[in-house]
C-alpha positions, 0 to 999 in steps of 0.5 A: 341825381343830376344826369351828366349830359355833356357827352350827349351834348357834344355828340349832338353838336357834331350832327349836321344841321337840318339845312345841310341834310336837305341841301343838294347843292353841287349834286348832278341829277337825271330825271327820266320822263321829266317832261310832265307829271310826276317827272317834272315835279321831281325835277323841280324839287331837286332843282329847288334843293340845289341840284343841277338837273338833266330833264330827259323825256321821249318828248324832247320839246316837253323836256326842254320846256321844263328845263327852261322853266326850272332855270328861270325859276330857280337859277339852276343849270339845267338840260332838256334832252330827248330820252327813250328809256327803251333804248340803252344807247339813248340812256347812255348818251344822257349819262355821257352828257351829264358827265361831260357837261357837269363832270359827274353824276350823283342822282338818277331817278328812273321815273319814265314809265307807261301804264296802259290797261291790259284788259282780260288775260285772254285778250292780252297780246304778246306785243302789248306785254312786251311793250309794257315790260320793255319800258317799265322793267328794261327801261328801269334796269338799263337806266340803273345800269347806265347810272351805275357806270358814273355815279359818285360814291354817295350816289342815289338811284330812285326807281318809280314803282307803284302801289299796283305792286302791292295791291292788285287791280283788274285789267292791269296785269301787265302793269302790275307785273312790271311794277312788281319787277321794279320793287324786286329790282330795287332790292337786288340793286341795293345789295349789289351797289351798296359796297360802293356807297350807292343807295337804291330806293323805290317810291310807289305812288297811288293814283296821281292827278296827272294827264297820263293817269287821266288818259287811262281812267276810261280803260280802267272803268271798262275793266271794272275798276271804279277809281272814285270808289277806290279813292273813297276808301283811301283814309285820306280820301283823295288822289295824290298830287305829283308834288306829293310824290316829288317830295318823297323822291327828294327825301330819298335823294338827300342825306335824310335817307342816308341809312335807307337802301333797298326799300320801296316807300309807299306814297298811297294815302293808306290805300293798301292798308 
């Protein structure tokens, strides 16, 4: 018996082309902590896909340098701006800049964060814990709030979490608490903003080869964490590269992920298996 596939063929012809599913032309994006490492890699990939990108970083010179590089390399409109995610007024100014310069906002990536080692619980100070939570949790929360004030109906917020929210390490209790909060916040915001068509997703990297991570390896070793041994148990036997994370963030920002919200995607080489 011959199967009638005419209706299937018709429906397939109505589907968007793959190129259109990864095209961010006309989109306006903010990447916090975009002056180096993962944030810079994310900004580059979003620009390569066609987006205009504001690169925000507490180091204004680094932000402007990455923005200039993107403009030269991809020919996209870019802005490099000073941004302190621990300051709601700083986040608000960045949002206002994008709306003023480009007429709106479509994508917001809460990438900025810190990952200092805490050491043993009994040695942790309130000041240390407050600092980690202020940047990683309140900074993400306030960033999402400022983004939601201006995001378009099909806008996307991406929050950078960590595999630390799913797999515990010694000596990083404040960091683990902060990134666990980001995972929960992602779910909550997805529920709250979904009726507006805004998607909220999390991305949880494993150890990434960045200058910031390299600065912390000594502290982790002192806390009893053998990073190389941990990586040897990773099925892919390597640390992530910044661009590995950027590609997943890019996926989240495109229509390829149009039916995804509230989830946190592990980019861990199988390390939490």
